[in-house]
C-alpha positions in Angstrom: 76.6 119.1 37.0 74.9 122.3 36.2 76.0 123.9 32.9 76.3 127.4 34.5 78.6 126.1 37.1 81.2 125.6 34.5 81.7 129.3 34.1 82.6 129.9 37.7 86.3 129.3 37.3 86.9 131.8 34.5 85.5 135.1 35.7 89.0 136.3 36.5 91.0 134.8 33.8 91.7 136.8 30.6 91.9 140.0 28.6 92.8 141.3 25.2 96.3 142.4 26.0 99.4 141.1 27.6 99.6 137.9 25.6 102.4 135.9 27.1 103.7 133.5 24.4 107.2 134.4 23.3 110.3 132.7 22.1 110.6 129.6 24.3 113.8 128.7 26.2 114.8 125.0 26.4 112.9 123.4 29.3 115.3 122.3 32.1 115.3 118.6 32.8 113.6 119.0 36.2 110.8 120.9 34.6 110.4 118.3 31.8 110.0 115.7 34.6 107.3 117.9 36.1 105.5 118.1 32.7 106.0 114.4 32.0 104.5 113.5 35.4 101.6 115.8 34.9 100.8 114.3 31.5 101.0 110.8 33.0 98.5 111.9 35.7 96.1 113.0 33.0 96.7 109.9 31.0 95.6 107.8 34.0 92.3 109.6 34.2 89.8 107.3 32.5 86.6 108.5 34.0 85.0 111.9 34.7 85.3 111.6 38.5 89.0 111.2 38.2 89.6 114.6 36.5 89.2 116.9 39.5 91.7 114.9 41.6 94.1 114.9 38.6 93.9 118.7 38.5 94.6 118.8 42.2 97.7 116.7 41.8 99.0 118.9 39.0 98.3 122.1 41.0 100.4 120.8 43.8 103.2 119.8 41.4 103.4 123.3 40.0 102.8 125.2 43.3 99.5 126.6 42.0 96.4 127.4 44.1 93.7 126.2 41.6 93.2 124.9 38.1 90.0 124.8 36.0 89.0 123.5 32.6 85.8 124.5 30.9 84.3 123.0 27.7 82.3 126.0 26.5 81.0 124.9 23.2 80.9 121.8 21.1 79.9 122.0 17.4 76.5 120.4 16.8 75.4 120.5 20.4 72.8 123.0 21.6 73.9 122.8 25.3 76.1 125.7 26.5 79.0 124.8 28.7 78.5 121.0 28.7 81.3 120.1 31.0 83.9 121.5 33.4 86.4 120.2 36.0 87.9 122.3 38.7 89.7 122.5 42.0 87.8 125.7 43.1 85.9 125.7 46.4 82.4 124.4 46.1 81.1 127.4 48.1 82.4 129.7 45.3 80.9 127.8 42.5 77.5 127.6 44.3 77.6 131.3 45.0 78.5 132.0 41.4 75.4 130.2 40.2 73.0 131.6 42.8 74.0 135.2 42.0 73.9 134.8 38.2 77.6 135.8 37.8 77.7 134.0 34.5 76.2 137.1 32.9 79.0 139.4 34.1 81.8 137.0 33.6 84.3 139.0 31.4 86.3 135.9 30.3 83.6 134.3 28.3 84.1 136.9 25.6 87.6 135.6 25.0 86.2 132.6 23.4 85.4 134.8 20.4 88.8 136.3 19.9 91.4 134.8 22.2 94.3 132.6 21.0 97.2 133.1 23.4 97.6 132.8 27.2 96.5 135.9 29.0 97.4 137.1 32.5 94.6 138.3 34.7 96.4 141.6 35.4 95.5 142.7 31.9 91.8 142.9 32.8 90.0 146.1 33.6 88.4 145.7 37.0 87.5 149.3 37.4 83.7 149.0 36.6 81.7 148.7 39.8 80.2 145.2 39.1 83.6 143.8 38.0 85.3 145.3 41.1 82.7 143.8 43.5 82.9 140.5 41.7 86.7 140.4 42.0 86.6 141.2 45.7 84.1 138.5 46.3 86.1 135.9 44.3 89.2 136.7 46.2 87.3 136.1 49.4 86.8 132.6 48.2 90.6 132.0 47.5 90.3 132.8 43.8 93.4 134.8 42.7 94.7 137.3 43.1 97.0 136.1 40.3 96.0 133.9 37.4 96.5 132.9 33.8 94.0 131.6 31.2 94.6 129.7 27.9 91.8 129.8 25.4 91.6 126.7 23.2 90.1 126.4 19.8 89.7 122.7 18.7 89.9 121.5 15.1 86.2 120.5 15.2 84.8 123.7 16.4 85.1 123.1 20.1 85.9 126.1 22.4 87.5 125.6 25.8 89.2 127.6 28.5 92.0 126.5 30.9 92.8 128.7 33.9 95.3 128.5 36.8 95.4 130.7 39.9 98.0 131.6 42.5 98.0 133.4 45.8 101.7 133.8 45.9 103.4 137.2 46.2 103.5 139.1 42.8 107.2 138.5 42.3 106.9 134.8 42.9 103.9 134.6 40.6 105.8 136.4 37.9 108.6 133.9 38.2 106.3 130.9 38.3 104.4 132.2 35.2 107.5 132.8 33.2 109.1 129.4 34.0 105.9 127.4 33.5 103.9 129.1 30.7 105.2 126.8 27.9 104.4 123.7 30.0 101.0 125.1 31.0 100.2 125.7 27.3 101.0 122.1 26.5 99.0 120.9 29.5 96.0 122.9 28.4 95.8 121.2 25.1 96.6 117.8 26.5 93.8 118.3 29.0 91.5 119.4 26.1 92.2 116.0 24.5 91.7 114.1 27.7 88.5 115.8 28.8 86.8 115.3 25.4 87.9 111.7 25.2 86.8 110.9 28.8 83.5 112.6 28.6 82.6 111.3 25.2 82.0 114.8 23.9 84.1 114.1 20.9 85.2 110.9 19.1 88.9 110.3 19.3 89.2 110.4 15.5 91.9 109.1 13.2 95.1 110.9 12.3 97.5 110.4 9.5 100.8 108.8 10.5 103.6 111.3 11.1 107.0 110.9 9.4 110.2 110.3 11.3 111.2 114.0 10.7 107.9 115.3 11.8 108.0 113.4 15.0 111.6 114.5 15.6 110.7 118.2 15.0 107.7 118.0 17.4 109.7 116.2 20.0 112.4 118.9 20.0 109.8 121.7 19.9 108.2 120.2 23.0 111.4 120.7 24.9 111.2 124.5 24.1 113.6 124.6 21.2 112.8 127.0 18.4 113.0 126.2 14.7 116.6 127.5 14.3 117.8 125.3 17.2 115.9 122.3 15.9 117.5 122.8 12.4 121.0 122.9 13.9 120.4 119.7 16.0 118.9 117.7 13.1 121.3 119.1 10.5 118.6 120.4 8.2 117.5 123.8 7.1 115.2 126.0 9.2 112.7 126.2 6.4 112.6 122.4 6.3 111.9 122.3 10.1 109.0 124.8 9.6 107.7 122.6 6.7 107.8 119.5 8.9 106.0 121.2 11.7 103.4 122.6 9.5 102.8 119.2 7.9 102.6 117.6 11.4 99.9 120.2 12.5 97.9 119.4 9.4 98.0 115.6 9.9 97.1 116.0 13.6 94.3 118.4 12.9 96.0 121.0 15.1 95.8 124.7 14.7 98.9 125.5 16.8 102.2 123.9 17.6 101.3 123.5 21.3 98.1 121.7 20.2 100.1 119.5 17.9 102.6 118.6 20.7 99.7 117.8 23.1 97.9 115.6 20.5 101.1 113.8 19.5 101.8 113.1 23.1 98.2 112.1 23.8 98.5 109.6 20.8 101.9 108.5 22.1 103.6 109.6 19.0 106.2 111.5 21.0 107.4 111.4 24.6 107.3 114.2 27.1 
């Protein structure tokens, strides 16, 4: 696959404002089944050629139009954008390369500063080149709505995960609000899956989590916040935060979502 092709799925996917991570509601049981099934789909992907079909299955499960994952940078490697997987139309990816759209892709900059999921609506599409690009992308069934999650791995890797929707705005807003926590976990689980399947990073070794650390991560994965976890486990909120911080350190995770995804990937917790 051509390295430049990997950028095609991200030209519409992020901005510096409108970060969407907020206090999480507890995930309803039916949504947990959706997440669990999606993680199982990714877990079953053992080879590169199985990743695109896996993304398609997850798209259908969430009622999304498209889903794309880009490995933008791996520490110690000179190659830019060494891998991607996507459900985007081949015609769009080919046109992206032929027209050199990589150079005007506004989302690539988010790799330097982004941390939280960002809705496409926060982007400024007023510049002429951006406006023309947006119109052409929509002509290839990209958008009009979408969300991107930037991922910063513990070993210097930088990745981007995007989803798109052609639903009416109100439906997209509802889908985004109900699914953002799950999509955040999915993005980090996909990060682990892609790097393992492609061999771009060794699986590594992690220190064993304590019982309390696993319990706190397990409850956090359902959408509970520290105060709710503390009440359920009968411990202080400060203790919960300490256990979660310790779990992140042991797993080499920079965020709680990343820790949840890694713990699930290593089968330390169940989702």
